C-alpha positions in Angstrom: 108.3 134.1 112.8 107.6 135.2 109.3 105.4 132.8 107.4 106.0 131.5 103.9 103.5 134.0 102.3 105.2 137.0 104.1 108.6 135.8 102.9 107.3 135.5 99.3 105.9 139.0 99.6 109.2 140.4 100.9 111.1 138.7 98.0 108.7 140.3 95.5 109.0 143.7 97.1 111.8 145.4 95.2 112.1 147.9 98.0 112.8 145.3 100.6 116.3 145.8 102.0 118.7 142.8 101.3 119.4 142.6 105.1 115.7 142.3 105.8 115.4 139.5 103.3 118.3 137.7 104.9 117.0 138.0 108.5 113.6 136.7 107.5 115.0 133.6 105.7 113.6 130.4 107.2 117.2 129.1 107.5 118.5 132.4 109.1 119.4 130.7 112.4 121.2 127.9 110.7 123.2 130.4 108.7 123.9 132.3 111.9 125.3 129.2 113.7 127.7 128.5 110.8 129.2 132.0 110.9 131.6 132.2 113.9 131.9 136.0 114.0 128.1 136.5 113.6 127.2 134.0 116.3 129.6 135.6 118.8 128.1 139.0 118.2 124.6 137.6 118.5 125.2 135.5 121.6 126.8 138.4 123.6 124.0 140.9 123.0 120.5 140.4 124.3 119.2 143.6 122.7 120.4 142.3 119.3 118.6 139.0 119.9 115.4 141.0 120.6 115.8 143.0 117.4 116.3 140.0 115.2 113.4 138.2 116.8 111.2 141.3 116.5 112.1 141.8 112.8 111.4 138.1 112.1 108.0 138.4 113.7 107.2 141.8 112.1 109.3 142.8 109.1 107.8 146.3 109.1 109.8 147.2 112.2 113.2 146.7 110.4 113.4 150.4 109.7 113.5 151.1 113.4 116.6 149.0 113.9 118.4 149.2 110.6 121.0 151.8 111.8 121.7 150.0 115.1 125.5 149.4 115.1 125.2 145.8 116.5 122.6 144.8 113.9 124.8 146.4 111.2 127.8 144.4 112.5 125.8 141.2 112.6 124.5 141.5 109.0 127.9 142.6 107.7 129.4 139.3 109.0 127.6 137.7 106.1 128.9 140.2 103.4 130.6 138.7 100.4 133.1 141.3 99.4 134.1 139.4 96.3 130.5 139.8 94.9 129.1 142.8 93.1 126.6 145.0 95.0 123.0 145.0 93.6 122.2 146.9 90.5 121.4 150.5 91.2 123.5 150.5 94.4 126.8 152.4 95.0 129.3 152.2 97.8 131.1 155.2 99.3 133.0 156.2 102.4 131.7 158.6 105.0 133.9 161.3 106.7 135.2 158.9 109.2 136.2 156.3 106.6 133.3 153.9 107.2 131.8 152.3 104.1 128.2 152.9 103.4 125.8 152.0 100.6 123.5 154.1 98.4 120.4 152.5 97.0 119.6 154.8 94.1 116.5 152.9 93.1 114.8 153.3 96.5 116.7 156.5 97.4 118.1 155.5 100.7 121.4 154.8 102.4 122.6 152.0 104.6 125.7 150.8 106.5 124.8 147.2 105.6 
């Protein structure tokens, strides 16, 4: 798992994706077990378990998995639709009507 120094470095890295910060939290598995939808998605998908474990061990591999629909679905279970998105971010809909996010600060898009 990610150690305390790595977590602190991630938190200081303005380019770190919010989903990466969440997955690497020390209490991530506790959070996961308190979210019924998320734990169902997680428990029925061994590939997803592998991705989460891998990202927690090595946060640099997050980019490889960030567009995986199962990881996106898991992370989005924790979304707080009543909260504002981060400063410098915008939300739009793609051609199929699926919401995505634009991080103007780091010039990237994401479905989570």
